[in-house]
N, C-alpha and C positions, 0 to 999 in steps of 0.2 A: 559356441557350445563345445566344439571339438577341443578348443584350447582349455576350457574349464575341465573337461573330462581328462585331458592329458595331465593337468596339474593335480587332479585328485588321485590319479593312478600313481604319479610320481611320489606324492606324499605317502601313499599307502605302502609302496615298495620300500621307501626309506625307513618307515616304522618297522616293517617286518625284518629288515636287515639288522636294525638295532636290537630287536628281540632275540634274533638268532645269535648275534655276537655275544650279548650279555648272558644268553642262556648256555652257550657252549663254553665260554670263558668268563665266568662270573668275576674273576679277579680283575678283569679289565674295567669293571664298573666303577672301581675306586678312582680311575683316571678321569671319569666324566661326571658332570652334573646332569643326571638323566632328566630331571625336571626341566632344566634350562634348555636342553636339547629338544625335548618334546614341545616346549613352548615356542622355540624357534621354528620348528617344523610346522606347528599349527599356525603361527603368524604368517609364515611364508605361503602356506596353502590359502589362507584368507586373503592375503594380498594378491595372489595369483587369480583367485576367483573374482575379486573386486576389479582387477585390471581387465579380466576377460569380459565381465559384465559391462563395465564402462565403455569398452572399446568394441563390444559386440552388439548385444541387444540395445543397450542404452545409447549407442551411437546413432541408432535408427529411430528409437522411440523415446519419449520423455520418461525419465525415471526420477524418483525422489532422492537424488543424491547431489553431491557437490558439483557435478557437471551441469545440471539443469537448475538447481537451487543455489544461486550464486552469492547472495548476501553481500552485494557490492555497495556498502554504505557510502563510500567515497564518490561513486557515480551519482548517487542520490543527492549528496551534499553539493556537488558541482553543478548539477542540473538546476537545483532550486536557487542556488546563489546567482546563477547567470540568467535565469529566465522567469523567476517568480517575483513579480514587482509589487512593492508596497506591503509585503507580508513578513516583516522581520520576526514577529512572534511565532507565526506558524512555521516558518522555515527552521528556526532554532528548536522549537519544541518537538517537531516531527522527526528531525534528524537525530536529536538526542534520544528520543523515546525509542525509535526503531533501532538505533545503534546500541543502546543499552540492552534492549531485549535480545537482540541477536548476539551480543557479546557475552550474555549470560544465559544463553539458550539451554544449555544442559542442566543448569540449576534453576531454571525458571519455575516460579511457584504458580503462575497463572498466565493465561493468554494476554497479549497486549491488546487493550481496547481503547480506541480513540474516537471521539465524536467531533467532527469538523463542522463549524457553523459560519454562515456568512451570506451576504446578498449574492444573487446570481452574477457570474462573471468575475468573482474575486479570486478564483484559482483552486477551488476544492477538487474538482475532477482532474484538473491539470496535475495536482500533487499526487492524486491516487494513481494516475497513469504512470508517473515517473517512479512511484514506489514499485509498481509491477515490473517495470523495466530493470530496476536496480536489483530486485530480488530473484527474478526468474529469467532464464535464458530466452524463453519465448515471450516474455512480457505478458501483456493482457491475454494473449492466445494460449497461455499455459493452462494445462488441465488442473493445476493447483491453485488457480485464481478463480474465485467464485463471486460473480457480481449479480446483485439483485436490484431491479428497478421497481420503484413503488407502484407506478401505474400499470406495469406490465405483469409482474409476478404476484402482486397482492392487490388486485383492483377492487375487490368487494369486501366491505366491512362485515357483511353477513356470513362470509366464509372464513372468518378469522380462526375459528377452532381447527378447521382443516389445514389452514396455512401453518399454524403452530406445530402441528404434528409433522407435516411435510418438511418444515424447516429443520426441526431437530434431526430427522432421519437423514436429510441432505448433509448436514454438518457432520454427523457421525460417519457417514460413508466417505466423505471427503477427507476427514482426519485419519480414517483407517487406511486410506490410499496414500496419504502423505501428511504426517503430523505438522509439517511446515507450511500449512495451507494459509491462504489469504482470503478473507471474506469482506466484500465491499457492499454496503447497503446504500444505494443512491436514492434520492428523493424520499428520505425518511418521513418528511412531512406529509407525503401522499400515502403512507402506509397506515393500516388500521391500528388504533390504539390497542395495546395488550399483546401485539404480535410477538414482541421480544421477551415476554414474561416466561415463555417456555424454554428459553436458552440461558437463563440466569445461572443455573447450576454449571453450565458448560464454560462460563466465563469467570467463575469465581476462583478463589485460591484453592490449590490442590485439586484442580479439575482433571481427574484421570481415573481410570479403572484398570483392571488387569488387561483388558483388550484395547482400550483407547486412551490416548494421552493428548489432551487439548491444550496443554500449557505452552507448546511451541507455536501455536497458531497466532494470527493477527486478525483482529476485527476492526473495521473502519466504517463509521456511520457518517454519511454526508447529508447535510440538511440546510435549507434556507431559513429555518426557524431561528429567531433571535437576530437575524440580519439587521432589522431596524433598531433593535435594542443596542447592538454593537455600535451602530452609527451615532446614536444618542450619547452613549457612554464615552465614545471617542471625542466627540465635540465638547462634552463637558470637561474632559481632561485637558484638551487643548486650550479651552477658554480659561482654565485655571492656571495655565502657564506650563503645562507639561508638553514637551515636543512629541510629535507623533512617534518618532523613532526611539523615544525613551520609554514608551509605554511597555508594560510587562504583562505576562500571562495573568498574574493575580488581579490585575485591574478589571479583567473580563470574565474569569472562569466562573465565579459564583453567579454572575448575570446569565451566562449560558445555561448553567445547570438549572436555575430557577425557571427560566423561560422554556426550556425543553420539557420540563415536568408539567408546566401549567398551560402551554399552548397546544392546540390540536395537532395531532400527528402521531407517528409511531412510538414516540417517547412520552406521550401524554400519560401522566400518572403511572409511569412504567416502573416495574420492579428493578429494571436495570439501574435506574437512578436511586431508588430507595435502598438497594443493596450495595451501592457504591462500587460496582464492578467496572465502571467507566474510569479508566486511569487518567485520561486527559480530555478536557473540553477545550478545543482549540479555536480561537477566534480568527476569522479572516476579515480584516478591516476593510471598510468601504474604500474604493479607489478614488484618488483625486485625478485631476486633468493630467498632471505630469506622468502618472502611472499608466493611464490609458494611452498616452502618446508613446510611451515606451513599447507597449503592446503593438501599436500600429507600426512602428518602425521595425519591430521584430518580424511581424507578418510580412512586411514589404520585402525584407531581405530574403525571404523564401523564393521570391520571384526574380530578383535581380540584385546585382552587386552595386548598382548605381545608388547614390545618396538621394533620399527622398527630399524634395524641396519643401520649404516652409509653407508654400501655398498649397501644395498637395496635402500636406499634413493637416492644415487648417480646414480644407474642404472635407476631408474624411471625418475629422472631429465633429464637424457640424452635422454630419449624417449619422454618426455612430454613437454619439453621447447625448444623454439627457441628464440633468442634475436634479438632486433632491431640493427640498424647500430652502435648505441653507445655502445652496449654490456651491457647496464645497465638494460633494461626493457624487460620483456617477451612479445612476440608478441601475445600470446594467453592467458596470465594470467593463471587462474586456470581452464580454459574451458575444457581441455582434461584430466585433472588429474583423475577424478573419474573412467573413463573406463581404464586408464592406470594402476591404482592401483588395480582395480578389476581383470584385466587380469594377472597382476604380482602375486597377491595373489593366484589365481587359479593355476597358474603354479607352485608355491611353494608347494601347497597342493598335486599336482600330483607327484612332486619329492619325497615328504615324503611318499606317498603311495607306490611308486615303491621301495623305500628303505626298507620299512616294509615287502614287499613281498620277 
């Protein structure tokens, strides 16, 4: 605060000196571009105030500025390329969508709205977590990240009118605090139908008023809806000769949109879909055995640098994975992997301790 006050006084003194000089000796004015000088002084004052704020108050508290809102799309790309298994479509679409939105943030015409769909354990929450880490210094703990859980925040269908009003007010307050806010709606299939109809106007083109600008925000919906439909569609494509890694967004997007609109959940008959404000319906493909094995090895490396034996991997797979009727895709993806590996590793440690005794 003292630095900011000092800067303000310095700028004021310089301005008065210029007025006195040009007032007493007007002939000198021809030697100077007064407008350029005043602009320089003004910019210097703004820079000093910004520096004081970033290194004063904002060094201690979270502010909606470049210090705390990072926009590190390269971090997001690296994280998803190294740790998101079996999701080539989701990885590409999400990185490009967020990168494009942030790269054009000052000219953005609407908020970025994405709806992520897939079976449990395919990586939807994993991706959402990495998005928060890449965009905000404090990650999911940031005051600019707003996460809603279906069964916790909107448990009663009979209270949907109240929820709609409260949701609009929450979003308005959040955007007033930081236009670069992130809103994550998890378990959308558990939310009452009609909930999101109240926020359609906030997600549409030119979503701004004199007081609030929603165009810089990002909205992400996470849902298990259409998970089985994605699996059926993928198997159909593979059976027709298309390699899994060659499938594209257009193979699935209409399937997701139709299923979201017609299946029970927060997007059922929703105006969000009718108004076409969802920019990307992103499929998370069902995971095969090889993908879940990658998850298991990744989890194991959190505990030790030792290589996991094939026998250990096989034992964990037997406990962690069940397959669908086709025998190709895991019913739970990587959802149960972390605790299975944790328990197995602990058991191995106990065996070693007993042997040492």
